[in-house]
C-alpha positions in Angstrom: 10.0 -33.4 13.9 8.5 -30.2 12.6 7.8 -30.5 8.6 6.1 -27.1 8.7 7.0 -24.9 5.5 9.2 -21.7 6.4 7.0 -18.6 7.4 6.1 -16.2 4.5 5.8 -12.7 5.2 3.7 -10.2 3.2 3.8 -6.4 3.5 1.3 -4.4 1.9 1.0 -0.6 1.7 -1.8 1.6 0.9 -2.1 4.3 -1.3 -2.5 8.0 -0.2 0.0 10.5 -2.1 2.5 12.4 0.0 0.8 10.7 3.1 3.4 8.0 2.0 5.7 9.8 4.3 3.7 8.8 7.2 4.0 5.3 6.3 7.8 5.4 5.9 8.1 6.5 9.5 6.2 3.3 10.3 8.4 1.0 8.0 11.7 2.4 9.6 10.6 1.4 13.1 9.9 -2.1 11.6 13.3 -2.3 9.6 14.9 -1.0 12.8 13.4 -4.0 14.8 14.6 -6.6 12.3 18.1 -4.8 12.1 18.5 -5.3 15.8 17.3 -8.7 16.3 19.6 -10.0 13.8 22.5 -7.7 14.3 22.4 -6.4 10.8 22.9 -2.8 10.5 22.6 -2.8 6.9 19.6 -4.9 6.8 16.5 -3.8 4.4 13.0 -4.9 4.3 13.7 -6.5 0.8 15.6 -9.1 3.0 12.7 -9.9 5.4 9.6 -10.0 3.3 8.6 -12.5 0.7 6.1 -10.4 -1.0 5.6 -6.6 -1.3 2.3 -5.1 -2.3 1.5 -1.6 -2.9 -1.1 0.7 -4.3 -0.5 4.2 -5.6 2.3 5.8 -3.3 2.4 2.5 -1.9 3.7 0.8 -5.0 6.5 3.5 -5.2 7.5 2.6 -1.9 7.1 -1.2 -2.3 8.9 -0.9 -5.7 12.0 0.6 -3.9 11.9 -1.9 -1.1 11.8 -4.7 -3.5 14.8 -2.9 -5.3 16.6 -3.0 -1.9 16.7 0.2 -0.9 16.6 1.1 3.0 13.6 3.0 4.5 15.9 6.1 5.0 17.0 6.2 1.3 13.3 6.2 0.2 12.2 8.7 2.5 15.2 10.9 1.3 13.8 10.5 -2.3 10.2 11.6 -1.2 11.7 14.6 0.6 14.1 15.5 -2.2 11.9 14.8 -5.2 8.3 15.6 -4.1 8.5 19.1 -5.7 9.4 17.5 -9.0 6.9 14.7 -8.8 3.9 17.2 -7.8 4.8 19.9 -10.5 2.2 21.6 -11.9 1.6 22.3 -15.6 0.7 25.2 -17.8 -2.8 26.6 -17.3 -3.6 24.9 -20.5 -2.4 21.6 -19.1 -4.2 21.8 -15.8 -7.3 21.7 -17.9 -6.4 18.0 -18.2 -4.7 17.3 -15.0 -3.5 19.3 -12.2 0.1 17.8 -12.3 2.6 17.4 -15.1 2.9 13.5 -15.9 6.5 13.9 -17.7 8.1 15.2 -14.2 7.0 11.9 -12.3 7.4 9.6 -15.5 11.1 11.0 -15.5 11.6 10.4 -11.8 10.6 6.7 -12.3 12.9 6.2 -15.5 15.7 7.3 -14.0 15.7 5.1 -10.7 14.3 1.9 -12.3 17.2 0.9 -14.9 19.2 -2.1 -15.3 22.8 -2.0 -14.4 23.7 0.1 -17.3 21.6 2.7 -15.7 20.3 3.3 -19.3 18.1 0.3 -20.1 14.7 0.2 -18.5 14.0 -2.0 -16.2 11.0 -4.4 -16.7 8.6 -6.1 -14.3 10.4 -9.1 -14.9 14.0 -7.7 -14.0 16.3 -9.6 -11.7 17.1 -6.5 -9.9 14.0 -6.9 -7.8 15.0 -8.8 -4.7 11.5 -10.5 -4.0 8.0 -10.7 -5.3 6.4 -7.3 -6.1 2.7 -6.7 -6.4 1.6 -3.3 -8.0 -2.3 -2.4 -8.0 -3.9 -0.6 -10.8 -6.9 0.0 -12.6 -7.3 -0.8 -16.3 -9.7 2.0 -17.3 -10.4 0.8 -20.9 -11.7 -2.5 -19.6 -13.0 -1.2 -16.0 -11.1 -4.0 -14.3 -8.7 -4.1 -11.3 -5.4 -4.9 -12.6 -2.7 -6.3 -9.7 0.2 -7.4 -11.5 3.1 -9.4 -10.0 6.6 -10.4 -11.0 6.1 -14.2 -10.4 7.4 -15.8 -13.5 4.6 -18.7 -13.2 1.7 -16.4 -13.5 -0.4 -16.8 -16.6 -0.1 -13.4 -18.0 3.7 -13.6 -17.3 4.5 -16.4 -20.0 7.2 -15.2 -22.2 5.3 -16.9 -24.9 2.1 -14.8 -24.3 1.4 -12.1 -26.5 0.7 -9.9 -23.5 3.4 -11.0 -21.2 3.2 -8.4 -18.2 6.8 -9.2 -17.4 7.8 -7.1 -20.4 6.3 -3.9 -19.3 8.9 -1.2 -18.0 8.6 -0.8 -14.3 8.5 2.9 -14.5 5.4 2.6 -16.7 3.3 0.5 -14.1 4.1 2.8 -11.4 2.9 5.8 -13.3 -0.1 3.9 -14.1 -0.7 3.0 -10.4 -0.2 6.6 -9.3 -2.4 8.0 -12.1 -4.9 9.7 -9.8 -7.7 11.3 -11.7 -7.6 15.0 -12.1 -4.0 14.8 -10.5 -2.5 13.3 -13.5 -3.6 11.9 -16.8 -4.3 7.9 -17.3 -0.9 5.9 -18.4 -1.0 4.3 -21.9 0.3 0.8 -22.1 0.6 -1.3 -25.3 0.3 -5.0 -25.4 0.0 -6.9 -28.6 -0.8 -4.1 -30.4 -3.6 -2.9 -28.1 -3.2 0.5 -26.3 -5.3 0.8 -23.1 -5.3 3.4 -20.4 -4.3 2.6 -16.9 -5.5 4.4 -13.6 -4.7 4.8 -10.0 -5.0 1.6 -8.1 -7.2 3.5 -5.5 -9.8 3.3 -7.9 -9.9 -0.5 -7.3 -11.2 -2.3 -4.2 -7.4 -2.6 -3.2 -6.2 1.0 -2.2 -5.5 -1.1 0.7 -3.8 -4.2 -1.1 -3.6 -6.6 2.1 -6.4 -8.9 1.2 -5.5 -9.0 -2.6 -1.8 -9.9 -1.4 -2.7 -12.8 0.3 -5.2 -14.0 -2.3 -2.5 -13.7 -4.8 0.0 -15.8 -2.7 -2.1 -18.5 -1.7 -4.8 -19.1 -4.6 -3.9 -21.7 -7.3 -4.9 -19.5 -10.2 -2.0 -17.2 -9.3 0.6 -20.0 -9.0 2.4 -18.9 -6.1 0.4 -21.4 -4.2 1.8 -20.7 -0.4 0.1 -22.8 2.1 -1.9 -20.9 4.4 -2.2 -20.6 8.0 -1.7 -18.6 11.1 1.8 -20.0 11.6 2.8 -19.9 7.8 1.8 -16.3 6.6 2.5 -13.0 8.3 0.8 -10.1 6.9 2.0 -6.7 7.9 -0.3 -3.9 6.5 0.7 0.1 6.7 -1.7 2.7 6.0 -1.4 6.2 5.1 -3.4 7.9 7.5 -7.1 7.2 7.8 -9.3 10.3 6.4 -13.0 9.3 6.6 -15.0 11.4 4.2 -17.4 13.7 5.9 -20.0 16.1 4.4 -19.8 19.6 5.4 -21.5 20.8 8.5 -24.8 22.0 6.3 -28.4 21.3 6.5 -29.2 18.8 3.8 -31.1 21.3 1.8 -28.2 23.4 1.4 -25.7 20.7 0.0 -24.9 21.3 -3.7 -23.3 19.2 -6.4 -19.8 20.4 -5.7 -20.4 19.3 -2.1 -21.2 15.7 -3.2 -18.5 15.4 -5.8 -16.0 16.2 -3.0 -17.3 13.8 -1.0 -18.3 10.6 -3.2 -14.8 9.3 -4.5 -13.2 9.4 -1.1 -16.1 7.9 0.8 -15.9 4.9 -1.7 -12.2 4.5 -1.6 -12.2 5.0 2.3 -15.0 2.6 2.7 -13.6 -0.1 0.4 -10.4 0.0 2.1 -11.6 -0.3 5.5 -13.7 -3.3 4.3 -10.6 -5.0 3.4 -9.1 -4.3 6.7 -12.2 -6.0 8.1 -11.8 -9.1 6.1 -8.2 -9.4 6.9 -9.3 -9.4 10.8 -12.3 -12.0 9.9 -9.8 -14.6 8.0 -6.6 -14.0 10.0 -5.4 -13.9 13.7 -5.0 -10.2 14.4 -2.0 -9.3 16.4 -2.2 -5.4 16.1 -4.8 -3.2 15.0 -7.1 -0.4 16.4 -10.8 -0.9 17.2 -12.4 -1.2 13.9 -15.6 0.1 15.1 -17.5 0.8 18.3 -19.7 -2.3 17.7 -17.2 -5.0 16.2 -14.2 -3.7 18.3 -10.8 -4.9 17.0 -11.9 -8.4 15.9 -9.1 -9.4 17.9 -10.3 -12.7 18.9 -11.2 -15.8 16.4 -14.4 -14.7 14.5 -15.7 -17.1 11.7 -12.6 -19.3 11.9 -11.2 -21.3 14.4 -7.3 -21.2 15.1 -6.6 -24.3 12.7 -8.9 -22.4 10.1 -7.3 -19.0 10.2 -5.4 -17.9 7.1 -2.6 -15.9 8.3 -1.6 -13.4 11.2 -2.2 -10.1 10.6 -1.0 -6.6 11.8 -2.4 -3.5 10.9 -0.8 -0.1 11.5 -2.7 3.0 10.7 -4.2 6.2 12.5 -6.6 8.9 11.7 -5.1 11.8 9.8 -8.6 13.7 9.4 -10.7 16.1 11.7 -10.6 13.7 14.6 -6.8 14.3 15.2 -6.2 17.4 17.0 -3.0 18.3 15.0 -4.9 17.5 12.0 -8.5 19.4 12.5 -6.7 22.6 12.2 -6.1 22.3 8.6 -8.1 23.5 5.8 -10.7 21.0 5.0 -9.7 19.0 8.3 -7.8 16.8 6.6 -4.1 15.7 5.3 -4.3 16.2 1.6 -2.6 14.0 -0.6 -0.6 16.6 -2.6 -0.1 19.0 0.2 3.9 19.2 0.3 4.0 21.6 3.3 2.6 18.6 5.6 5.8 16.6 5.2 7.2 17.6 8.2 4.1 16.9 10.2 3.5 13.6 8.3 7.0 12.8 9.5 6.5 13.8 13.3 3.0 12.1 13.7 4.4 8.7 11.9 7.3 8.8 14.3 5.2 9.1 17.4 2.6 6.5 15.9 5.5 4.1 15.4 7.0 4.6 18.6 3.8 3.8 20.3 2.5 0.7 18.1 5.4 -0.8 16.2 6.6 -3.5 18.7 8.5 -6.9 17.9 5.9 -9.2 18.9 3.7 -7.9 16.1 6.0 -9.2 13.6 5.7 -12.8 14.5 2.9 -15.3 14.9 2.2 -15.7 18.5 2.7 -18.9 20.5 -0.2 -21.0 21.0 -0.7 -20.1 24.6 -1.2 -16.4 24.1 -3.0 -16.7 20.7 -6.6 -16.1 21.8 -6.2 -14.2 25.0 -8.4 -11.2 25.5 -7.0 -7.5 24.9 -4.5 -8.4 22.2 -5.0 -5.5 19.8 -4.5 -2.0 20.3 -7.8 -0.5 21.4 -7.2 3.1 20.0 -10.5 4.4 18.9 -10.8 5.2 15.2 
């Protein structure tokens, strides 16, 4: 008799601004696989995944998925409302931030309400179908702030003066997307204390895959799913890898502006890559590109045996920088996170990538017979 607990599924979505359109093509392919398998044309990913985590643009998509929207509907929102979400303010406002916070705030306010269409939905709303994890940074205390609607969490106790469940969902999304220079920080008041919250990409969790696993398994977070490669399946979706590179100058010619443009993307990208690396070390990688030319894809057991591996892991992402023939022609050789003119290209590249890489077998733990055979992961060089 098999007394194994049912499989738990986690979906983790990276930050990356308008490059979230690339992620949506991958998600649509995943949704299509489950619809066909279960013969349910109206199935949504909120029916499949038990916990959906997101940072910045990934938090927006995660919230809509948890709300019960199909991927195509979320894409329509991105296509139809991106101009208002990235609405520039006056010259005086742009001294503080490039875009108006009021526009994106209104977008979130209108879409995350209770059934009456007026009352703001809080993090604790019953309208969320599954567990939702949103990552932001508490700029006032200097700490990462991953918050979840898990009612058992320490700071989700209704008796607690700073109960996170009472924070409006729109406000958490505004905070997670408050990228410095693009949007000002979001002020959130808890127990009379007002703090400034910023984009979750400024934490180690712009790729929120590992924190999602930690939150679902570590006892302190009070979800406490049992870990194991047959018990947790983690799907992590990127927004297009963009490795920060110094301009093609001699060292003596680099200036302060060159360094300023380089430092933040380099740190965010490096930490996100490390999160991916750790997931491959701790889990059973069923799909993922070559991590680097020395470590490879880490598709075989590394530090942990089959019995010790904590989850099954699939990572979907590809370079959208100067290494890509379509991207290297763009200014700066990158798909900038606020360049709305790139939306058709992001759709095209995302669909092409999803068609090649998103396979049904990646969406389940593998059988014991094939669990540790060689050449399991995609070996697309990054």
